[in-house]
VMD Tcl script that builds the backbone (N, CA, C; Angstrom):
set m [mol new atoms 183]
animate dup $m
set s [atomselect $m all]
$s set {name element resname resid chain x y z} {
  {N N MET 1 A 141.423 96.709 91.481}
  {CA C MET 1 A 139.930 97.107 91.251}
  {C C MET 1 A 138.824 97.338 92.575}
  {N N ARG 2 A 138.381 98.146 92.814}
  {CA C ARG 2 A 137.615 98.246 94.258}
  {C C ARG 2 A 136.177 97.877 94.175}
  {N N ASN 3 A 135.917 96.760 95.001}
  {CA C ASN 3 A 134.711 96.345 94.937}
  {C C ASN 3 A 133.723 97.077 95.893}
  {N N TRP 4 A 133.070 97.924 95.468}
  {CA C TRP 4 A 131.841 98.691 96.187}
  {C C TRP 4 A 130.586 98.372 96.940}
  {N N PHE 5 A 130.854 97.104 96.675}
  {CA C PHE 5 A 129.559 96.211 97.515}
  {C C PHE 5 A 130.080 95.556 98.852}
  {N N SER 6 A 131.102 95.583 99.273}
  {CA C SER 6 A 131.769 94.914 100.068}
  {C C SER 6 A 131.735 95.867 101.348}
  {N N ALA 7 A 131.498 95.370 102.489}
  {CA C ALA 7 A 131.441 96.331 103.707}
  {C C ALA 7 A 132.969 96.605 104.205}
  {N N GLU 8 A 133.948 96.226 103.625}
  {CA C GLU 8 A 135.363 96.593 103.840}
  {C C GLU 8 A 135.734 97.880 103.149}
  {N N SER 9 A 134.988 98.160 101.833}
  {CA C SER 9 A 135.437 99.057 101.029}
  {C C SER 9 A 134.747 100.279 101.497}
  {N N LEU 10 A 133.493 99.963 102.318}
  {CA C LEU 10 A 132.570 101.316 102.543}
  {C C LEU 10 A 133.107 102.146 104.155}
  {N N PRO 11 A 133.064 103.254 104.166}
  {CA C PRO 11 A 133.540 103.997 105.390}
  {C C PRO 11 A 132.038 103.536 106.628}
  {N N PRO 12 A 132.632 103.423 107.894}
  {CA C PRO 12 A 131.401 103.147 108.483}
  {C C PRO 12 A 129.956 103.884 108.638}
  {N N LEU 13 A 130.222 105.325 108.172}
  {CA C LEU 13 A 129.104 106.041 108.378}
  {C C LEU 13 A 127.909 105.594 107.028}
  {N N VAL 14 A 128.933 105.304 105.963}
  {CA C VAL 14 A 128.025 105.088 104.737}
  {C C VAL 14 A 127.358 103.987 104.952}
  {N N PHE 15 A 128.335 102.662 105.540}
  {CA C PHE 15 A 127.386 101.646 105.689}
  {C C PHE 15 A 126.564 101.494 106.526}
  {N N GLY 16 A 126.715 102.375 107.474}
  {CA C GLY 16 A 125.240 102.730 108.728}
  {C C GLY 16 A 124.139 103.258 107.949}
  {N N MET 17 A 124.468 104.229 107.346}
  {CA C MET 17 A 123.425 104.850 106.332}
  {C C MET 17 A 122.623 103.810 105.453}
  {N N VAL 18 A 123.343 102.960 104.843}
  {CA C VAL 18 A 122.765 101.793 104.002}
  {C C VAL 18 A 121.775 101.087 104.521}
  {N N VAL 19 A 122.424 100.264 105.699}
  {CA C VAL 19 A 121.568 99.469 106.625}
  {C C VAL 19 A 120.563 100.121 107.043}
  {N N GLY 20 A 120.692 101.478 107.651}
  {CA C GLY 20 A 119.509 102.012 108.302}
  {C C GLY 20 A 118.342 102.352 107.410}
  {N N ALA 21 A 118.867 102.886 106.184}
  {CA C ALA 21 A 117.666 103.360 105.082}
  {C C ALA 21 A 117.266 101.690 104.617}
  {N N VAL 22 A 117.475 100.778 104.568}
  {CA C VAL 22 A 117.066 99.402 104.153}
  {C C VAL 22 A 116.399 98.898 105.150}
  {N N GLY 23 A 116.790 99.026 106.279}
  {CA C GLY 23 A 116.080 98.728 107.531}
  {C C GLY 23 A 114.852 99.577 107.624}
  {N N GLY 24 A 115.118 100.772 107.502}
  {CA C GLY 24 A 113.656 101.710 107.761}
  {C C GLY 24 A 112.599 101.500 106.976}
  {N N ILE 25 A 112.983 101.329 105.825}
  {CA C ILE 25 A 112.036 101.270 104.554}
  {C C ILE 25 A 111.222 99.892 104.707}
  {N N THR 26 A 111.751 98.636 104.994}
  {CA C THR 26 A 111.325 97.471 105.400}
  {C C THR 26 A 110.676 97.591 106.462}
  {N N LEU 27 A 110.977 98.047 107.768}
  {CA C LEU 27 A 109.924 98.529 109.008}
  {C C LEU 27 A 108.869 99.082 108.635}
  {N N GLY 28 A 109.054 100.212 107.897}
  {CA C GLY 28 A 108.175 101.146 107.558}
  {C C GLY 28 A 106.894 100.168 106.647}
  {N N ALA 29 A 107.444 99.491 105.664}
  {CA C ALA 29 A 106.445 98.723 104.618}
  {C C ALA 29 A 105.692 97.898 105.393}
  {N N LEU 30 A 106.175 96.664 106.361}
  {CA C LEU 30 A 105.686 95.734 107.358}
  {C C LEU 30 A 104.870 96.462 108.517}
  {N N VAL 31 A 105.284 97.594 109.151}
  {CA C VAL 31 A 104.136 98.202 110.162}
  {C C VAL 31 A 103.604 99.365 110.039}
  {N N GLY 32 A 104.022 100.291 108.989}
  {CA C GLY 32 A 103.493 101.414 108.559}
  {C C GLY 32 A 102.042 101.572 108.452}
  {N N HIS 33 A 101.390 100.409 107.981}
  {CA C HIS 33 A 99.749 100.543 107.631}
  {C C HIS 33 A 99.100 100.220 109.144}
  {N N ARG 34 A 99.651 99.539 109.787}
  {CA C ARG 34 A 98.903 99.165 111.054}
  {C C ARG 34 A 99.240 100.347 111.962}
  {N N VAL 35 A 100.344 101.412 112.147}
  {CA C VAL 35 A 100.072 102.412 112.753}
  {C C VAL 35 A 99.804 103.538 112.476}
  {N N LEU 36 A 99.231 103.440 111.100}
  {CA C LEU 36 A 98.391 104.865 110.307}
  {C C LEU 36 A 96.894 104.199 110.697}
  {N N SER 37 A 96.317 102.811 110.911}
  {CA C SER 37 A 95.360 102.278 110.809}
  {C C SER 37 A 95.144 102.473 112.552}
  {N N ALA 38 A 95.952 102.456 113.709}
  {CA C ALA 38 A 95.738 102.705 114.835}
  {C C ALA 38 A 95.536 104.451 115.083}
  {N N ALA 39 A 96.080 105.162 114.159}
  {CA C ALA 39 A 96.057 106.321 114.298}
  {C C ALA 39 A 94.757 106.671 114.054}
  {N N VAL 40 A 94.426 106.535 112.861}
  {CA C VAL 40 A 92.902 106.449 112.350}
  {C C VAL 40 A 91.669 106.263 113.400}
  {N N HIS 41 A 92.084 105.157 113.882}
  {CA C HIS 41 A 90.716 104.443 115.031}
  {C C HIS 41 A 90.957 105.593 116.171}
  {N N VAL 42 A 92.095 106.019 116.793}
  {CA C VAL 42 A 92.266 106.965 117.998}
  {C C VAL 42 A 91.555 108.161 117.698}
  {N N TRP 43 A 91.837 108.665 116.333}
  {CA C TRP 43 A 91.241 109.893 116.005}
  {C C TRP 43 A 89.886 109.651 115.740}
  {N N SER 44 A 89.533 108.766 115.238}
  {CA C SER 44 A 87.789 108.423 114.963}
  {C C SER 44 A 87.224 108.483 116.565}
  {N N PHE 45 A 87.858 107.668 117.368}
  {CA C PHE 45 A 87.269 107.530 118.749}
  {C C PHE 45 A 87.353 109.162 119.342}
  {N N LEU 46 A 88.343 110.061 119.472}
  {CA C LEU 46 A 88.498 111.076 119.879}
  {C C LEU 46 A 87.361 112.060 119.321}
  {N N GLU 47 A 86.972 112.239 118.096}
  {CA C GLU 47 A 85.971 112.753 117.607}
  {C C GLU 47 A 84.646 112.175 117.755}
  {N N ARG 48 A 84.390 111.164 118.103}
  {CA C ARG 48 A 83.290 110.557 118.327}
  {C C ARG 48 A 82.694 110.996 119.907}
  {N N ASP 49 A 83.515 110.894 120.901}
  {CA C ASP 49 A 83.601 111.502 122.081}
  {C C ASP 49 A 83.206 112.771 122.288}
  {N N HIS 50 A 83.825 113.681 121.324}
  {CA C HIS 50 A 83.862 114.860 121.237}
  {C C HIS 50 A 82.229 115.214 120.952}
  {N N GLU 51 A 81.754 114.558 119.903}
  {CA C GLU 51 A 80.608 114.757 119.206}
  {C C GLU 51 A 79.400 114.548 120.060}
  {N N ASP 52 A 79.636 113.667 120.900}
  {CA C ASP 52 A 78.760 112.969 122.088}
  {C C ASP 52 A 78.485 113.571 122.980}
  {N N GLU 53 A 79.531 114.787 123.719}
  {CA C GLU 53 A 79.568 115.693 124.680}
  {C C GLU 53 A 78.694 116.908 124.145}
  {N N LEU 54 A 78.733 117.153 122.773}
  {CA C LEU 54 A 78.070 118.192 122.307}
  {C C LEU 54 A 76.770 117.961 122.293}
  {N N ARG 55 A 76.346 116.695 121.844}
  {CA C ARG 55 A 75.056 116.523 121.601}
  {C C ARG 55 A 74.111 116.562 123.146}
  {N N PHE 56 A 74.857 115.774 124.301}
  {CA C PHE 56 A 74.269 115.980 125.477}
  {C C PHE 56 A 74.213 117.542 126.159}
  {N N ASP 57 A 75.237 118.284 125.489}
  {CA C ASP 57 A 75.067 119.804 126.132}
  {C C ASP 57 A 73.980 120.002 125.485}
  {N N LEU 58 A 73.417 119.743 124.193}
  {CA C LEU 58 A 72.503 120.394 123.330}
  {C C LEU 58 A 71.159 120.185 124.147}
  {N N LEU 59 A 71.033 119.001 124.749}
  {CA C LEU 59 A 69.950 118.231 125.372}
  {C C LEU 59 A 69.994 119.034 126.712}
  {N N LEU 60 A 70.883 119.481 127.193}
  {CA C LEU 60 A 70.700 120.253 128.803}
  {C C LEU 60 A 69.997 121.589 128.133}
  {N N GLN 61 A 70.245 122.097 127.385}
  {CA C GLN 61 A 69.909 123.681 127.193}
  {C C GLN 61 A 68.193 123.601 127.200}
}
mol reanalyze $m
mol bondsrecalc $m
mol representation Tube
mol addrep $m
């Protein structure tokens, strides 16, 4: 009987795919919300800067 859960029974590609998927999901769960939060902060900073320039241009007219 073949044991499907041992590393010797799986081809290297399948074993790498399983390890990569588990590692990616774990890393995404741990770090994903921080990356998303940083992206939102950068986006809001860029939008705020753009809005300030528009207000300044309106004052010059």
